[in-house]
Backbone as CSV, one residue per row, in Angstrom:
resi,resn,N_x,N_y,N_z,CA_x,CA_y,CA_z,C_x,C_y,C_z
1,MET,-0.863,18.422,-3.495,-0.139,17.134,-3.338,-0.051,16.665,-2.174
2,ARG,0.735,15.624,-1.938,0.739,15.066,-0.578,1.370,13.850,-0.907
3,ASP,3.053,13.778,-0.961,4.260,13.540,-0.849,4.291,13.202,0.978
4,PHE,5.159,11.731,0.835,5.934,11.053,1.536,6.772,10.134,1.291
5,LEU,7.893,9.679,2.543,8.707,9.023,2.573,8.455,7.458,2.747
6,VAL,8.760,6.478,1.949,8.670,5.053,2.168,9.890,4.601,2.274
7,THR,9.854,3.801,3.675,11.572,3.030,3.897,10.560,1.350,3.897
8,ALA,11.647,0.996,3.212,11.581,-0.693,3.866,13.337,-1.042,4.101
9,GLN,12.902,-1.955,5.000,14.906,-2.334,4.955,14.180,-3.825,5.602
10,GLY,15.419,-4.382,4.579,16.167,-5.619,5.243,17.091,-5.962,6.052
11,GLU,17.586,-7.312,6.127,19.128,-7.415,6.170,20.880,-6.714,5.923
12,SER,19.916,-6.756,4.542,21.139,-6.016,3.217,20.724,-5.022,2.428
13,ALA,19.711,-4.381,2.479,19.451,-3.080,2.152,18.721,-2.420,2.617
14,ARG,18.306,-1.034,2.523,17.265,-0.213,2.807,17.753,1.224,1.698
15,ILE,15.885,1.117,1.499,15.426,1.570,0.262,14.740,2.611,0.144
16,GLU,14.637,4.111,-0.033,13.757,5.368,0.340,13.373,5.291,-0.870
17,VAL,12.108,5.904,-0.903,11.355,6.418,-1.910,9.921,7.263,-1.217
18,MET,10.747,8.617,-2.487,9.715,10.017,-2.063,8.625,9.649,-2.661
19,VAL,7.166,9.068,-2.241,5.657,8.809,-3.214,5.163,10.093,-3.097
20,ARG,4.593,10.276,-4.128,3.753,11.778,-4.780,2.562,10.989,-4.936
21,THR,1.985,11.785,-3.793,0.287,11.164,-4.133,-0.407,12.802,-4.854
22,TRP,-2.206,12.424,-4.960,-3.304,13.865,-4.950,-3.756,13.102,-4.367
23,ASP,-3.448,13.587,-2.768,-3.762,13.620,-1.340,-4.195,12.251,-0.777
24,GLY,-3.372,11.509,-1.080,-3.247,10.288,-0.282,-3.644,9.208,-1.626
25,ASP,-4.447,9.849,-3.075,-4.886,8.838,-4.203,-5.639,8.063,-3.383
26,GLY,-6.566,7.572,-2.270,-7.172,6.940,-1.883,-7.164,5.722,-1.430
27,LEU,-5.874,5.681,-0.965,-5.237,4.369,-0.386,-5.694,3.726,0.696
28,ASP,-6.623,5.493,1.649,-7.560,4.556,2.813,-8.506,4.073,2.402
29,VAL,-9.017,4.550,1.207,-10.471,3.902,0.754,-10.327,2.909,0.460
30,PHE,-9.292,2.129,-0.780,-8.685,1.247,-1.337,-8.629,-0.056,0.032
31,LEU,-8.110,0.118,0.337,-7.744,-0.802,2.543,-9.165,-0.867,2.941
32,ALA,-9.755,0.209,3.149,-11.126,0.098,3.961,-12.425,-0.985,2.942
33,GLU,-12.337,-0.599,1.712,-13.087,-1.768,1.049,-12.445,-2.885,1.040
34,LEU,-11.030,-2.903,0.791,-10.665,-4.330,1.428,-11.214,-5.237,2.567
35,ALA,-11.161,-4.175,3.341,-11.797,-4.587,5.088,-13.273,-4.916,4.662
36,GLU,-14.184,-4.433,3.986,-15.291,-5.131,3.784,-15.926,-5.941,2.947
37,GLY,-14.945,-6.376,2.428,-14.889,-7.639,1.400,-14.097,-8.853,2.052
38,PHE,-14.593,-8.696,3.358,-13.927,-9.694,4.679,-14.097,-11.213,4.189
39,ARG,-15.557,-11.033,3.464,-15.801,-12.843,2.738,-14.868,-13.349,1.974
40,GLY,-14.263,-12.545,1.419,-13.409,-12.586,0.445,-13.363,-12.304,-1.039
41,TRP,-13.073,-12.140,-2.023,-13.039,-11.872,-3.449,-12.242,-12.485,-4.465
42,ASN,-12.376,-12.900,-5.822,-11.807,-13.336,-6.544,-10.745,-12.695,-6.985
43,GLY,-9.064,-12.852,-7.487,-8.548,-12.795,-8.565,-7.631,-11.143,-7.421
44,THR,-6.796,-10.871,-7.961,-5.924,-9.194,-7.401,-6.435,-8.069,-7.599
45,ARG,-6.485,-7.251,-6.604,-6.874,-6.080,-6.525,-5.841,-5.206,-6.466
46,THR,-5.784,-4.186,-7.065,-4.765,-3.357,-7.095,-4.792,-1.949,-6.912
47,TRP,-3.864,-1.099,-6.299,-3.659,0.313,-6.229,-1.910,0.516,-6.762
48,ARG,-2.266,2.063,-7.309,-1.435,2.565,-7.599,-1.215,4.279,-7.124
49,SER,0.046,4.463,-6.471,0.155,6.195,-6.503,0.208,6.878,-7.634
50,LEU,0.652,8.174,-7.533,-0.048,9.032,-8.847,1.127,8.917,-10.054
51,GLU,2.194,8.817,-9.167,3.488,8.310,-9.921,3.842,7.078,-10.058
52,ASP,3.243,6.170,-9.524,3.600,4.865,-10.113,4.430,4.172,-8.971
53,ASP,5.520,5.065,-8.261,6.075,5.040,-7.024,5.952,3.547,-5.883
54,LEU,4.359,4.053,-5.673,4.163,3.014,-4.722,3.283,2.260,-5.312
55,THR,3.248,0.709,-5.419,2.140,0.105,-5.532,1.384,-0.621,-4.517
56,LEU,0.312,-1.288,-4.441,-0.596,-2.333,-3.285,-0.983,-3.131,-4.479
57,SER,-0.698,-4.705,-4.130,-1.963,-5.596,-4.726,-2.378,-6.079,-3.618
58,ALA,-3.827,-7.219,-3.354,-4.498,-7.923,-2.623,-5.054,-9.145,-3.054
59,GLU,-4.580,-9.896,-2.633,-5.072,-11.068,-2.523,-5.873,-11.367,-1.402
60,HIS,-6.802,-12.109,-1.655,-7.292,-12.874,-0.512,-7.256,-14.552,-0.811
61,ALA,-6.658,-14.907,0.664,-6.541,-16.149,0.688,-7.745,-17.107,1.525
62,GLY,-8.441,-16.858,2.194,-9.161,-17.556,2.407,-9.126,-16.813,4.097
63,SER,-7.925,-17.343,5.231,-7.926,-17.145,6.048,-7.190,-15.503,6.550
64,HIS,-6.536,-15.178,5.586,-5.682,-14.220,5.505,-5.939,-13.425,4.306
65,VAL,-5.853,-12.222,4.081,-5.373,-11.039,2.940,-3.376,-10.901,3.133
66,ARG,-3.426,-11.493,1.364,-1.985,-11.215,1.031,-2.273,-9.607,0.812
67,LEU,-0.749,-8.534,0.958,-0.724,-7.053,0.703,0.950,-7.434,0.253
68,THR,1.003,-6.885,-1.165,2.088,-6.902,-1.400,2.880,-5.443,-2.121
69,TRP,3.358,-4.824,-1.697,3.699,-3.668,-1.360,4.796,-3.343,-2.487
70,GLY,4.879,-2.715,-3.445,5.808,-2.449,-4.270,6.524,-1.045,-4.152
71,LEU,7.740,-0.508,-4.446,8.476,0.371,-4.455,9.112,0.259,-5.569
72,HIS,9.239,1.503,-6.626,9.661,1.657,-8.025,10.021,3.063,-8.580
73,ASP,11.261,2.725,-8.981,12.178,3.658,-9.604,10.980,4.167,-10.625
74,ARG,10.827,5.518,-10.541,10.510,6.238,-11.464,10.710,6.462,-13.096
75,LEU,9.329,6.243,-13.552,9.035,6.241,-15.554,9.508,7.504,-15.895
76,PRO,10.598,7.397,-16.805,11.157,6.115,-17.183,11.540,5.057,-17.379
77,ASP,12.707,5.457,-16.281,13.622,4.762,-16.164,13.216,3.267,-15.875
78,ASP,12.511,3.522,-14.554,11.766,1.691,-14.644,13.266,1.006,-14.353
79,GLU,14.119,1.226,-13.819,15.291,-0.025,-13.367,15.270,-0.352,-12.782
80,TRP,14.233,-0.487,-11.648,14.553,-1.229,-10.404,13.179,-1.202,-9.965
81,ARG,12.790,-2.385,-9.263,11.376,-2.642,-7.768,12.187,-3.463,-6.567
82,PHE,11.127,-2.952,-6.191,11.487,-3.666,-4.670,9.883,-3.729,-4.338
83,GLU,9.955,-5.279,-3.767,8.334,-5.840,-3.286,8.560,-6.646,-1.984
84,MET,7.368,-6.203,-1.184,7.940,-7.047,0.172,5.927,-7.548,0.246
85,THR,5.465,-8.636,0.886,4.763,-8.848,0.825,4.471,-8.952,2.621
86,THR,3.103,-8.895,2.990,2.317,-8.176,4.154,1.117,-9.465,4.563
87,ILE,1.085,-9.990,5.673,-0.516,-10.902,5.811,-0.810,-10.248,6.707
88,HIS,-2.782,-10.388,6.634,-3.249,-9.846,7.801,-4.435,-10.492,7.082
89,ALA,-5.199,-10.296,9.141,-6.179,-11.175,8.680,-7.540,-10.074,8.591
90,PRO,-8.680,-11.021,7.290,-9.592,-10.148,6.942,-10.676,-9.982,7.699
91,GLY,-11.203,-8.936,7.953,-12.345,-8.119,8.705,-10.833,-6.733,9.606
92,GLU,-11.517,-7.219,10.900,-10.656,-5.753,11.633,-9.210,-5.517,11.730
93,ASP,-8.658,-6.772,10.990,-7.327,-6.146,11.037,-6.638,-5.246,9.660
94,MET,-7.542,-5.451,9.072,-7.931,-5.088,7.464,-8.306,-3.531,7.768
95,ARG,-9.551,-3.628,8.644,-10.365,-2.687,9.353,-9.347,-1.358,10.349
96,ARG,-8.540,-1.869,11.085,-7.294,-0.909,11.538,-6.256,-0.288,10.538
97,LEU,-5.731,-1.395,9.934,-4.712,-0.578,8.410,-5.421,0.371,8.217
98,ALA,-6.360,0.168,7.625,-7.489,1.483,6.622,-6.816,2.540,7.757
99,ILE,-8.047,2.260,8.972,-8.278,3.882,9.948,-6.272,4.108,10.392
100,GLU,-5.838,3.663,10.003,-4.665,3.813,10.392,-3.310,4.821,9.481
101,MET,-4.199,4.124,8.340,-3.975,4.801,6.573,-4.196,6.612,6.663
102,ARG,-5.702,6.372,7.017,-6.493,7.403,7.057,-5.494,8.365,8.497
103,THR,-5.452,8.230,8.914,-4.991,8.847,9.996,-3.447,9.834,9.636
104,PHE,-2.718,8.514,9.149,-1.396,9.159,8.614,-1.985,9.933,7.770
105,LEU,-2.868,9.502,7.108,-2.785,11.006,5.745,-3.822,11.915,5.349
106,GLU,-3.969,12.275,6.450,-4.758,13.009,7.233,-3.578,14.361,8.193
107,SER,-2.820,13.524,8.114,-2.438,14.458,9.713,-1.378,15.247,8.463
108,GLU,-0.283,15.906,9.857,-0.137,17.617,8.935,1.076,16.679,8.942
109,PRO,1.576,17.443,7.413,3.003,17.049,7.007,3.933,17.841,7.812
110,LEU,5.710,16.971,7.931,6.535,17.956,9.051,6.816,19.069,8.347
């Protein structure tokens, strides 16, 4: 298991969720595959952590990739969710993000 704390903070809210994965659940691979698809794809590609507490959906919108990061209350409650969208250039920007995620997932836990 690989657990890590995800914190999202805005002007009026701060949310912290302990995300449980099975060795990262391939998040770095998902991001690397998005980078390789820099020419674009149709529809939405999605990734979910082991317990669905972190989700990521990706849409290619021509000149950029829109990533929607979701933090979710654990099942069975699923009473709340928080989503935030980040915009990235296709190709090298996405490749850098995938490398940073791989480095994070391979690092020793604190």
